[in-house]
C-alpha positions in Angstrom: -19.5 -15.3 -25.6 -16.6 -16.3 -23.3 -17.4 -17.9 -20.1 -16.0 -16.2 -17.0 -13.6 -18.4 -15.0 -14.8 -19.2 -11.6 -12.5 -17.7 -9.0 -11.6 -19.7 -5.9 -10.6 -18.1 -2.6 -7.0 -19.2 -3.0 -5.2 -21.1 -5.8 -3.1 -24.2 -5.2 0.0 -22.1 -5.7 -1.1 -19.5 -3.2 -1.8 -22.1 -0.6 1.6 -23.8 -1.3 3.4 -20.4 -0.9 1.6 -19.7 2.4 2.4 -23.1 3.8 6.1 -22.8 2.8 6.3 -19.2 4.1 5.0 -20.5 7.5 7.6 -23.2 7.6 10.4 -20.8 6.6 9.5 -17.8 8.6 8.9 -19.8 11.7 12.3 -21.5 11.2 10.7 -24.9 11.0 13.0 -25.3 8.0 16.4 -23.8 8.8 18.7 -21.6 6.6 21.1 -23.8 4.6 18.7 -26.8 4.4 17.9 -28.2 1.0 14.2 -28.5 0.0 12.9 -31.8 -1.3 12.8 -32.2 -5.1 9.8 -30.7 -6.8 8.3 -34.1 -7.6 8.4 -35.0 -3.9 7.0 -31.7 -2.8 4.1 -32.1 -5.3 3.3 -35.6 -3.8 3.4 -34.2 -0.3 1.2 -31.2 -1.1 -1.2 -33.1 -3.3 -0.7 -30.7 -6.2 0.9 -30.8 -9.7 4.6 -30.3 -10.2 4.1 -27.0 -12.3 2.2 -25.5 -9.3 5.2 -26.4 -7.1 7.7 -25.0 -9.6 5.8 -21.7 -9.9 5.5 -21.4 -6.1 9.2 -22.0 -5.6 10.0 -19.3 -8.1 7.8 -16.9 -6.2 9.5 -17.8 -2.9 12.8 -17.2 -4.6 11.7 -13.8 -5.7 10.9 -13.0 -2.1 14.4 -14.0 -1.1 13.4 -16.9 1.0 15.1 -19.6 -1.1 17.8 -19.7 -3.8 18.5 -22.2 -6.5 21.8 -24.0 -6.3 23.0 -25.7 -9.6 22.9 -29.5 -9.4 21.5 -29.4 -5.9 18.1 -27.7 -5.9 16.5 -25.1 -3.8 18.3 -24.1 -0.6 16.7 -22.1 2.3 18.1 -18.5 2.7 18.5 -16.5 5.9 15.7 -14.1 5.0 17.2 -11.3 7.2 20.1 -11.2 4.7 18.4 -12.3 1.4 14.8 -11.2 1.9 13.3 -8.8 -0.7 10.5 -6.2 -0.5 7.8 -8.7 -1.7 8.4 -10.5 1.6 7.3 -7.5 3.7 3.6 -8.5 4.2 4.4 -12.0 5.2 7.2 -10.9 7.5 4.8 -8.5 9.2 2.2 -11.2 9.6 4.6 -13.6 11.4 6.3 -10.9 13.5 5.9 -10.6 17.3 4.0 -7.5 18.3 7.2 -5.6 19.2 8.8 -6.4 15.8 5.6 -5.5 14.0 5.5 -2.1 15.8 9.1 -1.5 14.6 8.2 -2.4 11.0 5.3 0.1 11.3 7.6 2.9 12.5 10.2 2.1 9.8 7.5 2.1 7.1 6.1 5.4 8.3 9.6 7.0 8.2 10.1 5.8 4.6 6.6 6.9 3.6 7.3 10.4 5.1 10.6 10.7 3.2 9.0 9.6 -0.1 5.9 11.7 0.1 7.6 14.9 1.3 10.3 14.6 -1.3 7.8 13.9 -4.0 5.6 16.9 -3.2 8.8 19.0 -3.1 9.8 17.8 -6.5 6.3 18.5 -7.8 6.3 22.1 -6.6 9.7 22.6 -8.3 8.3 21.7 -11.7 7.4 24.2 -14.4 3.9 22.7 -14.5 3.1 24.2 -11.1 4.2 27.7 -12.2 2.2 27.7 -15.5 -1.0 25.7 -14.6 -3.5 26.2 -11.8 -5.1 22.9 -12.7 -2.2 20.5 -13.2 -2.6 16.8 -14.0 -1.9 16.0 -10.3 -4.7 18.3 -9.1 -7.1 16.8 -11.6 -6.2 13.3 -10.5 -6.6 14.2 -6.8 -10.0 15.7 -7.5 -11.1 12.6 -9.3 -10.0 10.3 -6.5 -11.6 12.5 -3.9 -14.9 12.6 -5.7 -15.0 8.8 -5.8 -14.1 8.7 -2.1 -17.0 11.0 -1.4 -19.5 8.8 -3.3 -18.3 5.7 -1.4 -18.6 7.5 1.9 -22.2 8.6 1.2 -23.0 4.9 0.5 -23.4 2.3 3.2 -20.0 1.4 4.5 -20.0 -2.3 3.8 -16.8 -4.3 3.4 -16.8 -3.6 -0.4 -16.9 0.1 0.1 -14.3 0.1 2.8 -12.0 -2.0 0.6 -12.5 0.5 -2.3 -11.8 3.4 0.1 -8.6 1.7 1.1 -7.5 1.5 -2.5 -8.5 5.1 -3.1 -6.4 6.2 -0.2 -3.4 4.4 -1.6 -4.0 5.9 -5.1 -4.3 9.4 -3.6 -0.8 9.3 -2.2 0.6 7.4 -5.1 -0.6 10.3 -7.4 1.6 12.7 -5.4 4.6 10.4 -5.8 3.9 10.0 -9.5 3.8 13.8 -9.9 7.2 14.0 -8.2 8.7 12.0 -11.1 10.9 9.7 -9.1 10.5 6.1 -10.5 12.3 4.5 -7.6 10.0 6.2 -5.0 7.0 4.9 -7.0 8.3 1.3 -7.1 9.1 1.4 -3.4 5.6 2.7 -2.6 4.0 0.1 -4.9 6.0 -2.7 -3.3 4.3 -2.1 0.1 0.8 -2.0 -1.5 -0.4 -5.4 0.0 0.7 -4.5 3.5 -0.7 -0.9 3.1 -4.1 -2.5 2.2 -4.1 -5.0 5.0 -3.4 -2.4 7.7 -5.6 0.4 6.4 -8.6 -1.7 5.6 -8.5 -3.1 9.2 -8.1 0.4 10.5 -11.1 1.8 8.6 -13.2 -1.3 9.5 -12.5 -0.7 13.2 -12.7 3.1 13.0 -15.4 3.9 10.4 -15.8 7.4 11.8 -12.2 8.1 10.8 -13.0 7.6 7.1 -14.7 11.1 6.9 -11.8 12.6 8.8 -9.3 11.1 6.3 -11.4 12.5 3.4 -11.6 16.0 5.0 -7.8 16.1 5.5 -7.3 15.2 1.8 -9.8 17.9 0.8 -7.7 20.5 2.6 -4.5 19.1 1.2 -5.9 19.4 -2.4 -6.9 23.0 -1.6 -3.3 23.9 -0.4 -1.7 22.3 -3.5 -4.2 24.0 -5.8 -3.5 27.4 -4.3 0.2 26.7 -4.2 0.4 27.1 -0.4 3.5 25.1 0.0 4.3 25.5 3.7 0.7 24.6 4.6 0.7 21.6 2.2 4.0 20.2 3.7 2.8 20.8 7.3 -0.5 19.0 6.6 1.1 16.2 4.7 3.4 15.6 7.6 0.4 15.1 9.9 -1.3 12.8 7.4 1.7 10.4 7.1 0.4 8.3 9.9 -3.2 6.9 10.1 -3.2 8.0 13.7 -3.8 11.5 12.4 -7.3 10.4 11.3 -8.2 9.5 14.9 -6.3 12.4 16.5 -8.2 15.0 14.4 -11.5 13.5 15.4 -10.5 13.5 19.1 -9.2 17.0 19.1 -12.4 18.1 17.4 -13.4 20.1 14.4 -9.9 20.7 13.1 -10.8 19.4 9.6 -13.0 21.2 7.2 -16.1 19.4 5.9 -15.5 17.1 2.9 -15.3 19.1 -0.3 -18.4 18.4 -2.4 -18.2 18.0 -6.1 -19.5 21.5 -7.0 -16.7 23.1 -5.0 -13.9 21.8 -7.1 -14.4 24.2 -10.0 -14.8 27.2 -7.6 -11.5 26.4 -5.9 -9.6 25.9 -9.2 -10.9 29.2 -10.5 -9.6 31.0 -7.5 -6.1 29.5 -7.7 
């Protein structure tokens, strides 16, 4: 029997990356500066050289640094060279005004991707020939698991899982649209998506049922091929603020669809 490896909160590589990101994003090391050699960094950080090497490669993938032949690693201007994997860190270090702008930009991209993906899904032959398409089955499965977690005590583990299920729900719509680039873009923001939504659900636990009820209605519209209603509802659901707004306005959402209702809805479609 294989022994399970003990997992630590953060690996040496993760800690090194976080420390370097702080220095780079706070401009404590300026663009154009050369980083010390790997051996020197390893001594300063108290870790092995392979850890430093792997960490530098990750920082390079995020666009923070670049390798210069015969010189070493040089600091980039991340506003010009930064890549999507940098998004979560950039958000974390941003001033409130900048973070709000990132939120608005992400919401706009999310709106475009999800609306276009649902449009592409409705245009496929699958929708015309099947009342229970792979997308509908996948959305039902995700929603059933959501319901089970909601019925349990909403501890951090359940909220974390509900956050992941929310991500998977919308990703299923993008997958059904068939655009690989949209899927990669959505996946690239996964870490930030989780950070923000998990915090939102933790601070607004009553909104979890509202979110599930909205998804229940969206599944019904997609199953019944009610395109205008589906697009209108999806437009409202793009922002997590919709989860609070619906609660405040009062009784706009239907009750969460229970498991036995899925087959009834599919048979009517």
